[in-house]
NURO-171913 format. One record per residue (C-alpha): x negated, z negated, y; residue in three letters; residue number from 0. Coordinates in Angstrom, 1 decimal. Layout:
REM residues N
<pt u="X" w="Z" v="Y" aa="ALA" i="NUM"/>
...
END
This chain:
REM residues 368
<pt u="0.0" w="0.0" v="0.0" aa="UNK" i="0"/>
<pt u="-1.0" w="0.6" v="3.6" aa="UNK" i="1"/>
<pt u="-2.7" w="-2.1" v="5.6" aa="UNK" i="2"/>
<pt u="0.2" w="-3.3" v="7.8" aa="UNK" i="3"/>
<pt u="-2.1" w="-4.0" v="10.8" aa="UNK" i="4"/>
<pt u="-3.5" w="-0.5" v="10.7" aa="UNK" i="5"/>
<pt u="0.0" w="1.1" v="10.2" aa="UNK" i="6"/>
<pt u="1.3" w="-0.9" v="13.2" aa="UNK" i="7"/>
<pt u="-1.6" w="0.4" v="15.4" aa="UNK" i="8"/>
<pt u="-0.9" w="4.0" v="14.4" aa="UNK" i="9"/>
<pt u="2.8" w="3.5" v="15.4" aa="UNK" i="10"/>
<pt u="1.7" w="2.5" v="18.9" aa="UNK" i="11"/>
<pt u="0.8" w="6.2" v="19.4" aa="UNK" i="12"/>
<pt u="-2.1" w="8.5" v="19.2" aa="UNK" i="13"/>
<pt u="-3.8" w="7.4" v="22.4" aa="UNK" i="14"/>
<pt u="-3.8" w="3.7" v="21.4" aa="UNK" i="15"/>
<pt u="-4.9" w="4.6" v="17.9" aa="UNK" i="16"/>
<pt u="-7.8" w="6.8" v="19.0" aa="UNK" i="17"/>
<pt u="-9.0" w="4.1" v="21.4" aa="UNK" i="18"/>
<pt u="-8.8" w="1.5" v="18.7" aa="UNK" i="19"/>
<pt u="-10.8" w="3.8" v="16.3" aa="UNK" i="20"/>
<pt u="-13.4" w="4.2" v="19.1" aa="UNK" i="21"/>
<pt u="-13.7" w="0.5" v="19.7" aa="UNK" i="22"/>
<pt u="-13.9" w="-0.4" v="16.0" aa="UNK" i="23"/>
<pt u="-16.0" w="2.3" v="14.3" aa="UNK" i="24"/>
<pt u="-16.9" w="-0.1" v="11.5" aa="UNK" i="25"/>
<pt u="-13.3" w="-0.2" v="10.2" aa="UNK" i="26"/>
<pt u="-12.1" w="2.3" v="7.6" aa="UNK" i="27"/>
<pt u="-8.3" w="2.4" v="8.0" aa="UNK" i="28"/>
<pt u="-6.0" w="2.2" v="5.0" aa="UNK" i="29"/>
<pt u="-2.7" w="4.0" v="5.4" aa="UNK" i="30"/>
<pt u="-2.1" w="4.6" v="1.7" aa="UNK" i="31"/>
<pt u="1.4" w="5.6" v="0.7" aa="UNK" i="32"/>
<pt u="2.7" w="5.3" v="4.3" aa="UNK" i="33"/>
<pt u="5.8" w="7.1" v="5.4" aa="UNK" i="34"/>
<pt u="4.7" w="9.3" v="8.3" aa="UNK" i="35"/>
<pt u="7.2" w="12.1" v="8.0" aa="UNK" i="36"/>
<pt u="8.2" w="13.7" v="11.3" aa="UNK" i="37"/>
<pt u="5.4" w="11.7" v="13.0" aa="UNK" i="38"/>
<pt u="3.7" w="13.1" v="16.1" aa="UNK" i="39"/>
<pt u="0.0" w="12.8" v="15.4" aa="UNK" i="40"/>
<pt u="-1.4" w="15.6" v="17.6" aa="UNK" i="41"/>
<pt u="-5.2" w="15.1" v="18.0" aa="UNK" i="42"/>
<pt u="-5.2" w="11.8" v="16.0" aa="UNK" i="43"/>
<pt u="-8.5" w="10.6" v="14.7" aa="UNK" i="44"/>
<pt u="-7.8" w="10.0" v="11.0" aa="UNK" i="45"/>
<pt u="-11.3" w="10.7" v="9.8" aa="UNK" i="46"/>
<pt u="-12.6" w="8.6" v="6.9" aa="UNK" i="47"/>
<pt u="-9.2" w="7.1" v="6.4" aa="UNK" i="48"/>
<pt u="-7.6" w="6.3" v="3.1" aa="UNK" i="49"/>
<pt u="-4.5" w="8.5" v="3.1" aa="UNK" i="50"/>
<pt u="-3.7" w="8.7" v="-0.6" aa="UNK" i="51"/>
<pt u="0.0" w="9.4" v="-1.2" aa="UNK" i="52"/>
<pt u="1.0" w="9.5" v="2.5" aa="UNK" i="53"/>
<pt u="4.2" w="11.4" v="3.4" aa="UNK" i="54"/>
<pt u="3.2" w="13.7" v="6.2" aa="UNK" i="55"/>
<pt u="6.2" w="16.1" v="5.7" aa="UNK" i="56"/>
<pt u="7.4" w="17.6" v="8.9" aa="UNK" i="57"/>
<pt u="4.6" w="15.8" v="10.8" aa="UNK" i="58"/>
<pt u="2.7" w="17.4" v="13.7" aa="UNK" i="59"/>
<pt u="-1.0" w="17.1" v="12.9" aa="UNK" i="60"/>
<pt u="-2.2" w="19.8" v="15.3" aa="UNK" i="61"/>
<pt u="-6.0" w="19.4" v="16.0" aa="UNK" i="62"/>
<pt u="-6.0" w="16.1" v="14.1" aa="UNK" i="63"/>
<pt u="-9.3" w="15.0" v="12.6" aa="UNK" i="64"/>
<pt u="-8.9" w="14.2" v="8.9" aa="UNK" i="65"/>
<pt u="-12.5" w="14.9" v="7.9" aa="UNK" i="66"/>
<pt u="-13.9" w="12.8" v="5.1" aa="UNK" i="67"/>
<pt u="-10.6" w="11.2" v="4.3" aa="UNK" i="68"/>
<pt u="-9.1" w="10.6" v="0.9" aa="UNK" i="69"/>
<pt u="-6.1" w="12.9" v="0.8" aa="UNK" i="70"/>
<pt u="-5.2" w="13.0" v="-2.9" aa="UNK" i="71"/>
<pt u="-1.4" w="13.2" v="-3.5" aa="UNK" i="72"/>
<pt u="-0.5" w="13.6" v="0.2" aa="UNK" i="73"/>
<pt u="2.7" w="15.5" v="1.1" aa="UNK" i="74"/>
<pt u="2.1" w="18.1" v="3.8" aa="UNK" i="75"/>
<pt u="5.4" w="19.9" v="3.3" aa="UNK" i="76"/>
<pt u="6.4" w="21.7" v="6.5" aa="UNK" i="77"/>
<pt u="3.6" w="19.8" v="8.4" aa="UNK" i="78"/>
<pt u="1.8" w="21.5" v="11.2" aa="UNK" i="79"/>
<pt u="-1.9" w="21.3" v="10.6" aa="UNK" i="80"/>
<pt u="-3.0" w="24.1" v="13.0" aa="UNK" i="81"/>
<pt u="-6.5" w="23.5" v="14.2" aa="UNK" i="82"/>
<pt u="-6.8" w="20.3" v="12.1" aa="UNK" i="83"/>
<pt u="-10.2" w="19.3" v="10.6" aa="UNK" i="84"/>
<pt u="-9.9" w="18.7" v="6.9" aa="UNK" i="85"/>
<pt u="-13.6" w="19.2" v="6.1" aa="UNK" i="86"/>
<pt u="-15.2" w="17.2" v="3.3" aa="UNK" i="87"/>
<pt u="-11.9" w="16.0" v="1.9" aa="UNK" i="88"/>
<pt u="-10.5" w="15.7" v="-1.6" aa="UNK" i="89"/>
<pt u="-7.1" w="17.5" v="-1.8" aa="UNK" i="90"/>
<pt u="-6.4" w="17.3" v="-5.5" aa="UNK" i="91"/>
<pt u="-2.6" w="17.0" v="-6.2" aa="UNK" i="92"/>
<pt u="-1.9" w="17.4" v="-2.5" aa="UNK" i="93"/>
<pt u="1.4" w="19.2" v="-1.7" aa="UNK" i="94"/>
<pt u="1.5" w="21.8" v="1.0" aa="UNK" i="95"/>
<pt u="4.8" w="23.2" v="-0.2" aa="UNK" i="96"/>
<pt u="7.4" w="21.4" v="-2.3" aa="UNK" i="97"/>
<pt u="10.6" w="23.0" v="-3.4" aa="UNK" i="98"/>
<pt u="12.1" w="22.0" v="-0.1" aa="UNK" i="99"/>
<pt u="12.6" w="23.9" v="3.2" aa="UNK" i="100"/>
<pt u="9.2" w="25.4" v="3.7" aa="UNK" i="101"/>
<pt u="5.4" w="25.3" v="3.5" aa="UNK" i="102"/>
<pt u="2.9" w="23.8" v="5.8" aa="UNK" i="103"/>
<pt u="1.3" w="25.6" v="8.7" aa="UNK" i="104"/>
<pt u="-2.5" w="25.5" v="8.6" aa="UNK" i="105"/>
<pt u="-3.6" w="28.2" v="11.0" aa="UNK" i="106"/>
<pt u="-7.2" w="27.7" v="12.2" aa="UNK" i="107"/>
<pt u="-7.5" w="24.5" v="10.1" aa="UNK" i="108"/>
<pt u="-11.0" w="23.6" v="8.9" aa="UNK" i="109"/>
<pt u="-11.3" w="23.0" v="5.1" aa="UNK" i="110"/>
<pt u="-15.1" w="23.3" v="5.0" aa="UNK" i="111"/>
<pt u="-16.8" w="21.6" v="2.0" aa="UNK" i="112"/>
<pt u="-13.5" w="20.2" v="0.7" aa="UNK" i="113"/>
<pt u="-12.2" w="20.1" v="-2.9" aa="UNK" i="114"/>
<pt u="-8.8" w="21.8" v="-3.4" aa="UNK" i="115"/>
<pt u="-8.8" w="22.2" v="-7.2" aa="UNK" i="116"/>
<pt u="-5.5" w="23.3" v="-8.5" aa="UNK" i="117"/>
<pt u="-3.7" w="23.1" v="-5.1" aa="UNK" i="118"/>
<pt u="-0.7" w="25.4" v="-4.5" aa="UNK" i="119"/>
<pt u="-1.2" w="27.1" v="-1.2" aa="UNK" i="120"/>
<pt u="1.3" w="29.9" v="-1.9" aa="UNK" i="121"/>
<pt u="3.3" w="30.9" v="1.2" aa="UNK" i="122"/>
<pt u="1.2" w="28.6" v="3.4" aa="UNK" i="123"/>
<pt u="0.1" w="30.0" v="6.7" aa="UNK" i="124"/>
<pt u="-3.7" w="30.0" v="6.7" aa="UNK" i="125"/>
<pt u="-4.5" w="32.5" v="9.4" aa="UNK" i="126"/>
<pt u="-8.0" w="32.0" v="10.7" aa="UNK" i="127"/>
<pt u="-8.5" w="28.9" v="8.5" aa="UNK" i="128"/>
<pt u="-12.0" w="28.1" v="7.5" aa="UNK" i="129"/>
<pt u="-13.0" w="27.4" v="3.8" aa="UNK" i="130"/>
<pt u="-16.8" w="27.5" v="4.2" aa="UNK" i="131"/>
<pt u="-18.3" w="26.0" v="1.0" aa="UNK" i="132"/>
<pt u="-14.9" w="24.9" v="-0.3" aa="UNK" i="133"/>
<pt u="-14.1" w="24.4" v="-3.9" aa="UNK" i="134"/>
<pt u="-11.0" w="26.5" v="-4.7" aa="UNK" i="135"/>
<pt u="-10.9" w="26.4" v="-8.5" aa="UNK" i="136"/>
<pt u="-7.4" w="27.2" v="-9.7" aa="UNK" i="137"/>
<pt u="-5.9" w="27.4" v="-6.2" aa="UNK" i="138"/>
<pt u="-2.9" w="29.6" v="-5.8" aa="UNK" i="139"/>
<pt u="-3.0" w="31.7" v="-2.6" aa="UNK" i="140"/>
<pt u="-0.1" w="34.0" v="-3.5" aa="UNK" i="141"/>
<pt u="1.8" w="35.2" v="-0.4" aa="UNK" i="142"/>
<pt u="-0.3" w="32.9" v="1.8" aa="UNK" i="143"/>
<pt u="-1.1" w="34.3" v="5.3" aa="UNK" i="144"/>
<pt u="-4.8" w="35.0" v="5.1" aa="UNK" i="145"/>
<pt u="-5.2" w="37.0" v="8.2" aa="UNK" i="146"/>
<pt u="-8.8" w="36.3" v="9.4" aa="UNK" i="147"/>
<pt u="-9.2" w="33.4" v="6.9" aa="UNK" i="148"/>
<pt u="-12.9" w="32.7" v="6.3" aa="UNK" i="149"/>
<pt u="-14.1" w="32.1" v="2.7" aa="UNK" i="150"/>
<pt u="-17.8" w="32.2" v="3.4" aa="UNK" i="151"/>
<pt u="-19.8" w="30.6" v="0.5" aa="UNK" i="152"/>
<pt u="-16.6" w="29.2" v="-1.0" aa="UNK" i="153"/>
<pt u="-16.4" w="28.6" v="-4.8" aa="UNK" i="154"/>
<pt u="-13.8" w="30.4" v="-6.9" aa="UNK" i="155"/>
<pt u="-12.8" w="29.8" v="-10.5" aa="UNK" i="156"/>
<pt u="-9.5" w="31.2" v="-11.7" aa="UNK" i="157"/>
<pt u="-8.4" w="31.4" v="-8.0" aa="UNK" i="158"/>
<pt u="-5.2" w="33.5" v="-7.5" aa="UNK" i="159"/>
<pt u="-5.1" w="35.8" v="-4.5" aa="UNK" i="160"/>
<pt u="-1.8" w="37.6" v="-5.5" aa="UNK" i="161"/>
<pt u="-1.0" w="41.2" v="-4.3" aa="UNK" i="162"/>
<pt u="-2.5" w="41.5" v="-0.9" aa="UNK" i="163"/>
<pt u="-4.7" w="43.5" v="1.5" aa="UNK" i="164"/>
<pt u="-8.1" w="41.8" v="1.3" aa="UNK" i="165"/>
<pt u="-9.5" w="43.7" v="4.3" aa="UNK" i="166"/>
<pt u="-8.2" w="41.0" v="6.6" aa="UNK" i="167"/>
<pt u="-10.2" w="38.2" v="4.7" aa="UNK" i="168"/>
<pt u="-13.7" w="37.2" v="5.8" aa="UNK" i="169"/>
<pt u="-16.7" w="36.2" v="3.7" aa="UNK" i="170"/>
<pt u="-15.6" w="37.9" v="0.4" aa="UNK" i="171"/>
<pt u="-19.1" w="39.1" v="-0.3" aa="UNK" i="172"/>
<pt u="-20.5" w="35.5" v="-0.1" aa="UNK" i="173"/>
<pt u="-18.0" w="33.9" v="-2.5" aa="UNK" i="174"/>
<pt u="-19.6" w="32.3" v="-5.5" aa="UNK" i="175"/>
<pt u="-17.6" w="32.6" v="-8.8" aa="UNK" i="176"/>
<pt u="-17.7" w="29.7" v="-11.2" aa="UNK" i="177"/>
<pt u="-15.8" w="32.0" v="-13.6" aa="UNK" i="178"/>
<pt u="-13.6" w="35.1" v="-13.1" aa="UNK" i="179"/>
<pt u="-10.7" w="35.1" v="-10.7" aa="UNK" i="180"/>
<pt u="-8.9" w="38.4" v="-11.6" aa="UNK" i="181"/>
<pt u="-7.2" w="40.5" v="-8.9" aa="UNK" i="182"/>
<pt u="-4.4" w="43.0" v="-9.4" aa="UNK" i="183"/>
<pt u="-4.4" w="46.8" v="-9.2" aa="UNK" i="184"/>
<pt u="-1.9" w="46.4" v="-6.3" aa="UNK" i="185"/>
<pt u="-4.6" w="44.5" v="-4.4" aa="UNK" i="186"/>
<pt u="-7.0" w="47.5" v="-4.9" aa="UNK" i="187"/>
<pt u="-4.3" w="49.9" v="-3.5" aa="UNK" i="188"/>
<pt u="-3.3" w="47.6" v="-0.6" aa="UNK" i="189"/>
<pt u="-7.0" w="47.2" v="0.4" aa="UNK" i="190"/>
<pt u="-7.6" w="51.0" v="0.1" aa="UNK" i="191"/>
<pt u="-10.6" w="50.2" v="-2.2" aa="UNK" i="192"/>
<pt u="-12.4" w="48.5" v="0.7" aa="UNK" i="193"/>
<pt u="-13.4" w="45.4" v="-1.2" aa="UNK" i="194"/>
<pt u="-17.1" w="44.3" v="-1.5" aa="UNK" i="195"/>
<pt u="-18.4" w="45.3" v="-4.9" aa="UNK" i="196"/>
<pt u="-20.3" w="42.0" v="-5.3" aa="UNK" i="197"/>
<pt u="-17.0" w="40.2" v="-5.0" aa="UNK" i="198"/>
<pt u="-15.3" w="42.5" v="-7.5" aa="UNK" i="199"/>
<pt u="-18.1" w="41.9" v="-10.0" aa="UNK" i="200"/>
<pt u="-17.5" w="38.1" v="-9.6" aa="UNK" i="201"/>
<pt u="-13.8" w="38.5" v="-10.3" aa="UNK" i="202"/>
<pt u="-14.7" w="40.0" v="-13.7" aa="UNK" i="203"/>
<pt u="-14.0" w="43.7" v="-12.9" aa="UNK" i="204"/>
<pt u="-16.3" w="45.9" v="-15.1" aa="UNK" i="205"/>
<pt u="-18.8" w="48.3" v="-13.6" aa="UNK" i="206"/>
<pt u="-17.0" w="51.4" v="-14.8" aa="UNK" i="207"/>
<pt u="-13.8" w="50.3" v="-13.0" aa="UNK" i="208"/>
<pt u="-15.7" w="49.6" v="-9.8" aa="UNK" i="209"/>
<pt u="-17.4" w="53.0" v="-9.9" aa="UNK" i="210"/>
<pt u="-14.0" w="54.8" v="-10.1" aa="UNK" i="211"/>
<pt u="-12.1" w="52.4" v="-7.8" aa="UNK" i="212"/>
<pt u="-12.3" w="54.6" v="-4.7" aa="UNK" i="213"/>
<pt u="-10.9" w="57.6" v="-6.6" aa="UNK" i="214"/>
<pt u="-7.9" w="55.5" v="-7.5" aa="UNK" i="215"/>
<pt u="-6.9" w="55.2" v="-3.9" aa="UNK" i="216"/>
<pt u="-7.5" w="58.9" v="-3.1" aa="UNK" i="217"/>
<pt u="-11.1" w="58.7" v="-2.0" aa="UNK" i="218"/>
<pt u="-14.0" w="60.8" v="-3.4" aa="UNK" i="219"/>
<pt u="-16.4" w="58.9" v="-5.6" aa="UNK" i="220"/>
<pt u="-19.6" w="58.2" v="-3.6" aa="UNK" i="221"/>
<pt u="-22.1" w="57.2" v="-6.2" aa="UNK" i="222"/>
<pt u="-25.6" w="56.0" v="-5.2" aa="UNK" i="223"/>
<pt u="-27.7" w="53.7" v="-7.4" aa="UNK" i="224"/>
<pt u="-31.2" w="52.2" v="-7.3" aa="UNK" i="225"/>
<pt u="-33.5" w="50.0" v="-9.4" aa="UNK" i="226"/>
<pt u="-35.1" w="47.2" v="-7.4" aa="UNK" i="227"/>
<pt u="-38.8" w="46.7" v="-8.3" aa="UNK" i="228"/>
<pt u="-40.2" w="43.4" v="-7.1" aa="UNK" i="229"/>
<pt u="-42.4" w="40.4" v="-7.9" aa="UNK" i="230"/>
<pt u="-40.6" w="37.3" v="-8.9" aa="UNK" i="231"/>
<pt u="-42.3" w="35.5" v="-6.0" aa="UNK" i="232"/>
<pt u="-40.2" w="37.8" v="-3.7" aa="UNK" i="233"/>
<pt u="-36.9" w="36.9" v="-5.3" aa="UNK" i="234"/>
<pt u="-35.1" w="35.9" v="-2.1" aa="UNK" i="235"/>
<pt u="-35.5" w="39.2" v="-0.3" aa="UNK" i="236"/>
<pt u="-34.8" w="41.1" v="-3.6" aa="UNK" i="237"/>
<pt u="-31.6" w="39.1" v="-4.1" aa="UNK" i="238"/>
<pt u="-30.5" w="39.6" v="-0.5" aa="UNK" i="239"/>
<pt u="-31.1" w="43.4" v="-0.7" aa="UNK" i="240"/>
<pt u="-29.3" w="43.5" v="-4.0" aa="UNK" i="241"/>
<pt u="-26.2" w="41.8" v="-2.6" aa="UNK" i="242"/>
<pt u="-26.1" w="43.9" v="0.7" aa="UNK" i="243"/>
<pt u="-26.7" w="47.2" v="-1.1" aa="UNK" i="244"/>
<pt u="-23.9" w="46.5" v="-3.6" aa="UNK" i="245"/>
<pt u="-21.6" w="45.6" v="-0.7" aa="UNK" i="246"/>
<pt u="-22.4" w="49.0" v="0.9" aa="UNK" i="247"/>
<pt u="-21.6" w="51.0" v="-2.3" aa="UNK" i="248"/>
<pt u="-25.2" w="51.4" v="-3.7" aa="UNK" i="249"/>
<pt u="-25.1" w="50.3" v="-7.3" aa="UNK" i="250"/>
<pt u="-28.2" w="48.3" v="-8.0" aa="UNK" i="251"/>
<pt u="-30.1" w="47.2" v="-11.1" aa="UNK" i="252"/>
<pt u="-31.7" w="43.8" v="-10.4" aa="UNK" i="253"/>
<pt u="-33.7" w="42.3" v="-13.3" aa="UNK" i="254"/>
<pt u="-32.7" w="38.6" v="-13.0" aa="UNK" i="255"/>
<pt u="-29.1" w="39.6" v="-12.5" aa="UNK" i="256"/>
<pt u="-28.7" w="42.3" v="-15.1" aa="UNK" i="257"/>
<pt u="-31.0" w="41.2" v="-18.0" aa="UNK" i="258"/>
<pt u="-29.1" w="39.3" v="-20.7" aa="UNK" i="259"/>
<pt u="-30.5" w="36.9" v="-23.3" aa="UNK" i="260"/>
<pt u="-32.1" w="38.8" v="-26.1" aa="UNK" i="261"/>
<pt u="-33.1" w="41.9" v="-24.1" aa="UNK" i="262"/>
<pt u="-36.5" w="43.4" v="-24.7" aa="UNK" i="263"/>
<pt u="-37.8" w="43.4" v="-21.1" aa="UNK" i="264"/>
<pt u="-39.9" w="46.6" v="-21.1" aa="UNK" i="265"/>
<pt u="-37.4" w="48.6" v="-23.1" aa="UNK" i="266"/>
<pt u="-34.5" w="47.5" v="-20.9" aa="UNK" i="267"/>
<pt u="-36.4" w="48.0" v="-17.7" aa="UNK" i="268"/>
<pt u="-37.6" w="51.5" v="-18.7" aa="UNK" i="269"/>
<pt u="-34.0" w="52.4" v="-19.5" aa="UNK" i="270"/>
<pt u="-32.8" w="51.1" v="-16.2" aa="UNK" i="271"/>
<pt u="-35.3" w="53.0" v="-14.2" aa="UNK" i="272"/>
<pt u="-34.4" w="56.2" v="-16.0" aa="UNK" i="273"/>
<pt u="-30.6" w="55.6" v="-15.4" aa="UNK" i="274"/>
<pt u="-30.8" w="54.8" v="-11.7" aa="UNK" i="275"/>
<pt u="-30.9" w="57.4" v="-9.0" aa="UNK" i="276"/>
<pt u="-33.7" w="55.8" v="-6.9" aa="UNK" i="277"/>
<pt u="-36.3" w="53.0" v="-7.1" aa="UNK" i="278"/>
<pt u="-36.5" w="50.5" v="-4.2" aa="UNK" i="279"/>
<pt u="-40.1" w="49.2" v="-4.3" aa="UNK" i="280"/>
<pt u="-40.7" w="45.8" v="-2.5" aa="UNK" i="281"/>
<pt u="-44.4" w="45.7" v="-1.6" aa="UNK" i="282"/>
<pt u="-46.2" w="42.4" v="-1.0" aa="UNK" i="283"/>
<pt u="-49.3" w="40.5" v="-1.9" aa="UNK" i="284"/>
<pt u="-47.5" w="39.3" v="-5.0" aa="UNK" i="285"/>
<pt u="-46.3" w="42.8" v="-6.1" aa="UNK" i="286"/>
<pt u="-49.8" w="44.2" v="-5.6" aa="UNK" i="287"/>
<pt u="-50.9" w="41.9" v="-8.5" aa="UNK" i="288"/>
<pt u="-48.0" w="42.5" v="-10.7" aa="UNK" i="289"/>
<pt u="-48.5" w="44.7" v="-13.8" aa="UNK" i="290"/>
<pt u="-44.7" w="45.0" v="-14.1" aa="UNK" i="291"/>
<pt u="-44.4" w="46.5" v="-10.6" aa="UNK" i="292"/>
<pt u="-47.3" w="48.9" v="-11.3" aa="UNK" i="293"/>
<pt u="-45.6" w="50.0" v="-14.6" aa="UNK" i="294"/>
<pt u="-42.3" w="50.6" v="-12.7" aa="UNK" i="295"/>
<pt u="-44.0" w="52.6" v="-10.0" aa="UNK" i="296"/>
<pt u="-45.7" w="54.8" v="-12.5" aa="UNK" i="297"/>
<pt u="-42.3" w="55.4" v="-14.2" aa="UNK" i="298"/>
<pt u="-40.7" w="56.4" v="-10.9" aa="UNK" i="299"/>
<pt u="-43.6" w="58.7" v="-9.9" aa="UNK" i="300"/>
<pt u="-43.4" w="60.5" v="-13.3" aa="UNK" i="301"/>
<pt u="-39.7" w="61.1" v="-12.8" aa="UNK" i="302"/>
<pt u="-40.3" w="62.5" v="-9.3" aa="UNK" i="303"/>
<pt u="-42.8" w="65.0" v="-10.8" aa="UNK" i="304"/>
<pt u="-40.3" w="66.0" v="-13.6" aa="UNK" i="305"/>
<pt u="-37.2" w="66.2" v="-11.4" aa="UNK" i="306"/>
<pt u="-38.7" w="67.5" v="-8.2" aa="UNK" i="307"/>
<pt u="-36.9" w="64.9" v="-6.0" aa="UNK" i="308"/>
<pt u="-37.7" w="61.7" v="-4.1" aa="UNK" i="309"/>
<pt u="-37.1" w="58.6" v="-6.2" aa="UNK" i="310"/>
<pt u="-39.5" w="56.0" v="-4.9" aa="UNK" i="311"/>
<pt u="-38.5" w="54.2" v="-1.7" aa="UNK" i="312"/>
<pt u="-41.1" w="51.6" v="-0.7" aa="UNK" i="313"/>
<pt u="-40.7" w="48.8" v="1.9" aa="UNK" i="314"/>
<pt u="-43.5" w="46.4" v="2.9" aa="UNK" i="315"/>
<pt u="-43.2" w="42.6" v="3.4" aa="UNK" i="316"/>
<pt u="-46.7" w="41.8" v="4.6" aa="UNK" i="317"/>
<pt u="-48.9" w="45.0" v="4.9" aa="UNK" i="318"/>
<pt u="-51.0" w="44.2" v="1.8" aa="UNK" i="319"/>
<pt u="-50.3" w="47.7" v="0.5" aa="UNK" i="320"/>
<pt u="-52.4" w="49.2" v="3.3" aa="UNK" i="321"/>
<pt u="-55.4" w="47.1" v="2.1" aa="UNK" i="322"/>
<pt u="-55.1" w="47.3" v="-1.6" aa="UNK" i="323"/>
<pt u="-57.9" w="49.3" v="-3.5" aa="UNK" i="324"/>
<pt u="-55.6" w="50.1" v="-6.4" aa="UNK" i="325"/>
<pt u="-55.0" w="53.8" v="-7.2" aa="UNK" i="326"/>
<pt u="-51.2" w="53.5" v="-7.2" aa="UNK" i="327"/>
<pt u="-51.1" w="51.6" v="-3.9" aa="UNK" i="328"/>
<pt u="-53.3" w="54.3" v="-2.3" aa="UNK" i="329"/>
<pt u="-51.0" w="57.0" v="-3.6" aa="UNK" i="330"/>
<pt u="-48.0" w="55.3" v="-2.2" aa="UNK" i="331"/>
<pt u="-49.4" w="54.7" v="1.3" aa="UNK" i="332"/>
<pt u="-50.8" w="58.2" v="1.6" aa="UNK" i="333"/>
<pt u="-47.8" w="60.2" v="0.4" aa="UNK" i="334"/>
<pt u="-44.8" w="58.6" v="1.9" aa="UNK" i="335"/>
<pt u="-43.3" w="56.5" v="4.7" aa="UNK" i="336"/>
<pt u="-43.1" w="52.7" v="4.0" aa="UNK" i="337"/>
<pt u="-40.3" w="50.7" v="5.6" aa="UNK" i="338"/>
<pt u="-41.5" w="47.7" v="7.6" aa="UNK" i="339"/>
<pt u="-39.7" w="44.6" v="6.5" aa="UNK" i="340"/>
<pt u="-42.4" w="42.1" v="7.6" aa="UNK" i="341"/>
<pt u="-39.9" w="40.2" v="9.7" aa="UNK" i="342"/>
<pt u="-37.0" w="40.3" v="7.2" aa="UNK" i="343"/>
<pt u="-36.2" w="36.6" v="7.7" aa="UNK" i="344"/>
<pt u="-35.1" w="37.4" v="11.3" aa="UNK" i="345"/>
<pt u="-31.5" w="38.4" v="11.0" aa="UNK" i="346"/>
<pt u="-31.4" w="41.0" v="13.8" aa="UNK" i="347"/>
<pt u="-34.6" w="42.7" v="12.5" aa="UNK" i="348"/>
<pt u="-33.4" w="42.7" v="8.9" aa="UNK" i="349"/>
<pt u="-30.0" w="44.1" v="9.9" aa="UNK" i="350"/>
<pt u="-31.6" w="47.0" v="11.8" aa="UNK" i="351"/>
<pt u="-34.2" w="47.8" v="9.0" aa="UNK" i="352"/>
<pt u="-31.5" w="47.5" v="6.3" aa="UNK" i="353"/>
<pt u="-29.3" w="50.1" v="8.0" aa="UNK" i="354"/>
<pt u="-32.2" w="52.6" v="8.1" aa="UNK" i="355"/>
<pt u="-33.0" w="51.9" v="4.4" aa="UNK" i="356"/>
<pt u="-29.3" w="52.3" v="3.5" aa="UNK" i="357"/>
<pt u="-29.1" w="55.7" v="5.0" aa="UNK" i="358"/>
<pt u="-32.3" w="56.8" v="3.1" aa="UNK" i="359"/>
<pt u="-31.0" w="55.5" v="-0.2" aa="UNK" i="360"/>
<pt u="-27.6" w="57.2" v="0.2" aa="UNK" i="361"/>
<pt u="-29.1" w="60.5" v="1.2" aa="UNK" i="362"/>
<pt u="-29.5" w="63.3" v="-1.3" aa="UNK" i="363"/>
<pt u="-32.8" w="65.1" v="-1.2" aa="UNK" i="364"/>
<pt u="-34.8" w="67.6" v="-3.2" aa="UNK" i="365"/>
<pt u="-38.6" w="67.6" v="-2.8" aa="UNK" i="366"/>
<pt u="-40.4" w="70.9" v="-2.0" aa="UNK" i="367"/>
END
């Protein structure tokens, strides 16, 4: 049950409550199972408060701060949570829509780093809501308003989007899938096929379906692919390029991502190089000393000679290729342009260099 002293203070109004919270920061309020339906709590500081089982149905919680609070079993039916801060909260068994008159309104609400496992958010208005780093396993988003909703770095597992146009949603390419969250064919049509491929792979969609997805919505298939050759010490940049290229329609083979237990490395890699349209070579001090990279470069150069077209696309992280005495490094630096990615950790520089690389990888070219 709620602490009666705390409950009485809340009933004095938001101004008195917030002042009391400011004067007594050491107190963690307990409002468990309180009846606060229809309450006017606009801008109330309810952070780090025990709110388990509270009835907030029809309450006005606009811009209220509920961050870090225990919200398990709370009833938010028809509550107005627009602009509210619900970050770092546990919302298991919380009700945003009972079988009553209507759902909650959560436009622009902040759910960052919260746990919403199994919560039913169907029909809830979540326009411009923020779910950065939020656990959304088993959450039902069917018919929810997701216009401008941000899911950057959110965690999905069996999460249900329902039939919708995903082009209005932000951060799809950064979502981390604990296990598949299948989407419907209607979603593909409604989105006109404009869904990040890295997201689709996480939902469980097979590569063959992704390859032909654009043709299903009346677009020509644009198929570009590349093998990423890199040293394991340069994993971070390789991983970033892999995700960004996939998102832009360039199908990539990335060893740590695509090798499965039991694969024979050399056999699998040789096959991958043969099957991909181009080879993106990440040059660094580390790759200069890698026998794997050297082998992959030789394979690509042999294919160039046999097929009379450009396959090898090198980029440099530190300029070491221009100093290396090895024969293959000399051949690379003397015969082709090497993209400068020495400042790849700077976002604006990376963005500019990536766009140039993307155009090169998508271009078709025959060597003379």
